C-alpha positions as CSV (number, residue, x, y, z in Angstrom):
1,M,97.2,113.2,80.1
2,S,93.5,113.5,80.7
3,L,91.8,113.1,84.1
4,S,90.3,109.7,83.1
5,L,93.6,108.3,82.0
6,T,95.4,109.5,85.1
7,L,92.7,108.0,87.3
8,A,92.9,104.7,85.4
9,L,96.6,104.6,85.8
10,F,96.4,105.3,89.5
11,G,93.8,102.6,89.9
12,A,95.9,100.1,88.0
13,A,98.9,100.8,90.1
14,A,96.9,100.5,93.3
15,A,95.5,97.2,92.2
16,L,98.9,95.9,91.2
17,F,100.3,97.1,94.5
18,A,97.5,95.1,96.4
19,L,98.2,92.0,94.3
20,A,101.9,92.2,95.0
21,T,101.1,92.6,98.7
22,L,99.0,89.5,98.7
23,L,101.8,87.6,96.9
24,A,104.4,88.8,99.3
25,R,102.4,87.5,102.3
26,R,102.1,83.9,100.9
27,P,104.3,81.3,102.5
28,P,107.4,80.5,100.5
29,H,107.7,77.2,98.6
30,P,111.0,75.5,99.0
31,G,113.0,75.2,95.7
32,R,110.8,77.7,93.9
33,V,112.3,81.0,92.9
34,W,110.3,84.1,92.3
35,L,110.9,85.6,88.9
36,I,109.9,89.1,90.0
37,P,110.2,90.0,93.7
38,P,106.9,91.4,95.0
39,G,108.8,94.1,97.0
40,A,110.2,95.6,93.8
41,V,106.8,95.6,92.2
42,Q,105.4,97.4,95.3
43,F,108.1,100.0,95.2
44,V,107.5,100.7,91.5
45,C,103.8,100.9,92.0
46,L,104.2,103.2,95.0
47,L,106.4,105.6,92.9
48,L,103.8,105.5,90.1
49,M,101.0,106.2,92.5
50,L,102.9,109.2,94.0
51,A,103.5,110.6,90.5
52,T,100.0,110.2,89.4
53,A,98.7,111.7,92.6
54,A,100.8,114.8,92.0
55,H,99.4,114.9,88.5
56,L,95.9,114.6,89.8
57,V,96.5,117.6,92.1
58,S,97.6,119.6,89.1
59,L,94.6,118.5,87.0
60,L,92.0,119.1,89.7
61,T,93.3,122.5,91.0
62,G,94.5,123.9,87.6
63,R,97.8,124.9,89.1
64,P,101.0,122.9,88.7
65,F,102.1,121.0,91.8
66,T,105.4,122.5,92.7
67,G,105.8,121.3,96.3
68,R,107.4,123.4,99.1
69,G,110.4,124.5,97.0
70,G,108.2,126.5,94.6
71,W,110.3,125.9,91.5
């Protein structure tokens, strides 16, 4: 992936995370069921943001992000 695509994906995940946070803070309506729970959306967006952040480190430094394990 290119740098611009990775940044766009990170930005989209961050925006969706913020939207899910706003939806999670709204008061519940009795008798109305949420189709997709905002907490699950936040979790998926957080995982996507962590993965794209690691990819951004690799793209910006030119070295693969291996973490502390070194493998």
